[in-house]
N, C-alpha and C positions, 0 to 999 in steps of 0.2 A: 423883501429879501432878494438879494441878487444871487444868481447861481453862476458860478464860474465853470466853464467847460474847457478842459485842457486836452489838446490833441497830443498824443505821443507818437513821434515819428522815429522809425528805425532807419538809419541811413547807411549806405555803402559807398565809399569813395573809390572810384576806379581810375587809377593812373599809375603806371609804372614805366612809361616810356615806350611801351610796345602796344600793338593793336589789342583792343579789349573787346570781349564778347560776353554778354550776360544772357543766359537762357534758363537758369535753374529756378528762379523764383519770380513771382509777380510783384512788380513795383508800381506805384501810383503816380510818380512824378520823377522827372529827370531834370537836374540843373546842370547846365554846361559851365564848367569852370574856365575852360579855354574855348576859343573858337573851335567848333567841331563840325565835321562833315561826315555823319555816319554812313557807312556803306550798307549797313542793315539797320533798320529801325522799325520795329513792328509794334503797333498799338492795337490791342484786341478791340474789335468793334469800330476802329477808326476808319474814316473814309479818306481817300486820297493817298498821296505819297509823302512819307516822312523821311525816307532816306535820300541821300545825294543832295541834301539841302544844307547850306552852311548856317549853323546856329551860332549866334554871337555869344561870347562869354557873358554869363549872368542870366541868360534866357532860361525860363522854367517851362517845361511842357508837361501838362497834366494829362493822364490817361492810364489805361491798364497796359503798362509797358511790358511786353513779353520778351523781346529781343532787341539788343542794341550792340552794334560793333562800330567802334571809332578807331581812328588811325593812330599812328605813332606820335607820341607827344601830346595827344589830346586827353583831356580829363573831364570827368563828369561825376555827379553824385546821384545815386538812385535812392528814392525814398519809399519806404514801405510803411503803411499805416498800421 
């Protein structure tokens, strides 16, 4: 017998042409839809610097994302398990 395990993700698309900041909930992955250079990007328990780095469109970063602020015209999707 095979058991199929299905993960359910809740997603939040962030893009309206202005700078975006998310701090209200915990998300477990962020996917960059456009090239993005977050001015603030905090991953709980993460080592190193995550902000001020340019992430190419399509990149997915996994971790306990606590805050992220991207610039005008930049878009990303936050995933919550």
